N, C-alpha and C positions, 0 to 999 in steps of 0.2 A: 192667691194668684197662681195660675197654672204655669208650668215650665215654659210653654210657648209664649204665653202672654208676658211673662217676666222678661224673656229675651227680647220680645218686640218692644216692651216698655223701655228697656235699657237702650236699645238702638235709637228709639225716638228721642229720648231725653238727651242722648249724647251726640246727636247728629251734627251740631255746629260747634265752632270754637267758642271758648269762654271769653267774655269781655274783660274779666279780671280773674285772679285766682279764685276758684270756687271749689269747695269740697262738699261732698254729699255721699250718702249711703245708697247703694243700688243693689239689685239682685240680677244675676245673669245665670241662666240655666240652673235655677234653684239654689245658687250659692250666693251668700252675701259678701259684698265688697265695700270698701270706702275708696272713693277716687277723688283726686284733686287735679283740676285742669288749669293750666296757665297759658298765657300768650307770650312766648319767649321773645318775640320781636318788640314787645311793648313793656314787659315786666322784666326786672333784673333777677333772673334765677341765678343763684350763686352757690358755691360750695364753702363749707366751713370745716377746718381741721384743728388748728391750734390757736390759742389766744396770743396776746401780745408778748407774753413771756415764754412762748414756745411750748406750752403745755396743752395737751388735747382738751378741747371743750368737753367732749364726752356726753353732753346732755343739751336739750333744748333750753333749759333754764340758764345754763352757763352762757350760752350764746346771747340770750336776751339780756342778761346782766351786763354783758360787755358791749353789745351792739344795738340793743333796743328790741322792741317787740317784733316777733315773727308773724307774718300772715299765714305761713305754711312752712313745714319742715318735715324731713323724713331721713332715716339712715340711708347712706348712699354708697354702698359698696363694702366689700369684705376687707378685713384688717387683721394685722398681727396682734400678738398679746400686748404690745406697747401701744396699740391703736393706730399704728402707721398703716397706710394703704398697702394692699397686697400688690396691686398693679399700677398702671399709669395714674398719676394724680397731678392736675394742673390747677393752680389757684391764682387769680388775677394775672393770668398770662405766664406765670412762672411754673416750669415743670419741676415738681418736687420729687416725684417718683417716676421712673421710666416705664415704658410699655413692656409687658411680659408676654411674649409670643408663645405659641405652641401649647400642647396639652400639658396637664399637670394634675396634682391631686385635688380632690374635693370638687365641689360645684364650680368653683372659679375656673378650674382647668378642664371642665367638660366642654371642649371646643366643638363648634365655634362659640367663643365668648365675644365680648364687645366693649365699646367705649361709649359713654354718654358725654357728648361734647356740647357745650354751651358757647355759641359763637355770636358775633354781632348780627349775623343774618338769620339766626334762629337756633333751635336745639335739635340735635340729631343723635340717634342711636346708630353706631357704625360698627360693623363686624371687625374684629381685631386685625385680621390679615389685610382687609381692605384699607383700614386706617394706616397700617404699616406701609402699604404700597403707595398710598397717596395721603400723607399726613396733611392735616388742615390746621389752621389757627383756631385754637379754642381758648376763650378767656378762662373757662373752667372745664375740667374733664376728669372723669373717674372711670376706671376700668373695672368690670365685674363679669360675672358669668354664672350660668351659660346665657347665650342669646335665647330669648323666648321665640322671637320671630325674626326671620331674615327675608326681607322683600316679600312679605306675605306668607312665607312658608314656615311651618312649625319646626323647631329644632329636630334634626333627624334622629336623635337618641331618645326623644320623649315617646312614651307608650300610652295609647288610649286607655289600656286596662291596668295601668300602674296602680300599686297599692301604697306608694310612698307619698304620704300626705303631710303637709306642714302649713303653718301660717307663713305666707310669702308676700314679699313686696317687690315692685319693679316699676319701670318707666317705659312708656312707649311714645314715639314721635311720628308725625306725619312726614311724608317724603320731602315736602318743601320747608320743613323746620318751623312751621307756624303754630303747631300744636305740640304740647308736652302734657301727657297725662300720667300721673303717678297713681298707682293702685296698690291696695293692701287687702288681702283676704281677711274676712272676719271669722272664718272657720278654716280648718286645714284643707288644702287643695293639692292636687297633683300638678306637676309642671304642665301637663297637657291641658288641663282645665284652665290654668292660669294663662297660658299662651292663647287659648281660644277667647278668653275675655278680651284681650287686646285686639285680636284680629276680628272676631265676629261680633263682639259686644261694643267695642270702641272704634272699630273701623280704621285701625292703624297698621301700617306695613312692617314696622320695625319695633322691637321691644327687647328690653334687657332685664334680666333678673338681678335684683340688688342684694337680697338676702332672705333668710327665713329664720324662724325662732326668735332671733334678736330684733325682728322688725319693729320699728317704732314710728309713730306718726304724731305730729303736732298740727292740729286743725282747730284753732280757737273758735272759728265761726260756727262749728258744730259741737263745741264744748268738749273737745278731745285733746289731751296732751299726755302721751305715754311716758312713764318712767321706766325703770328697769336697769339692765346692765349698761355700763358706759359704752358709748358708740365710738367708732372711728370717724370716717368722713360723713358729713351731713349735708344734704341739699336743702335749700330753703329760699324764701323770699322775705326780706325785711318789710315790715308793714309800711314804712315810709317810702318804699320803692315799689309797692303794689299799685296797680291801677285803682282808681276810685270806683265804687259800684255805679252801675248805669243808673241814670235818673229815672 
């Protein structure tokens, strides 16, 4: 498939919202990705950090052993050596870690960074300073960075000719909160390329980088469940809380 046709195919396939969490492999501009799309107003997207004893889950298998099968899951933000979140973290409406404003070291501190907020009215990626100026109720929230897209614009520090490549994962949302698309590259990509996937391939205005190198995905419908280093925050949908497939 040519580069142009691959991009057109991705746009056509991804034009509408999913009826339930759906994961699939796609190509955009000759780069392979895996995406999982959910309907936040209908499915309960949630975050997982610690088990009932206060110990970090760290893996998809540990969550499933404690909470039941997952329809989908992905690592959801940067974390310290003890696997605690670097920035804002909210679970079941309780703020466990507060918002970290301003620039700082590493990718997290490459401002503007942002917050992935899961609210009753939908899921939203919100730039950190905008969130600080007008906090909203989030049932679940995780802060990460950098932002990939801010209202349709690519992060100002990303370079089209960058040679910094990595396996990367992130999340993008529609402006009305009705779509949440989680994506992971299957080959090393630049930030610029990854941001273009969300804007030009998925048609989303706002997107947030979740991590790289330690990126992990659990997508049983396509036979994938990554192992590897223990994770900090994890985003997922429990199978019993996912919408049934369309008849």
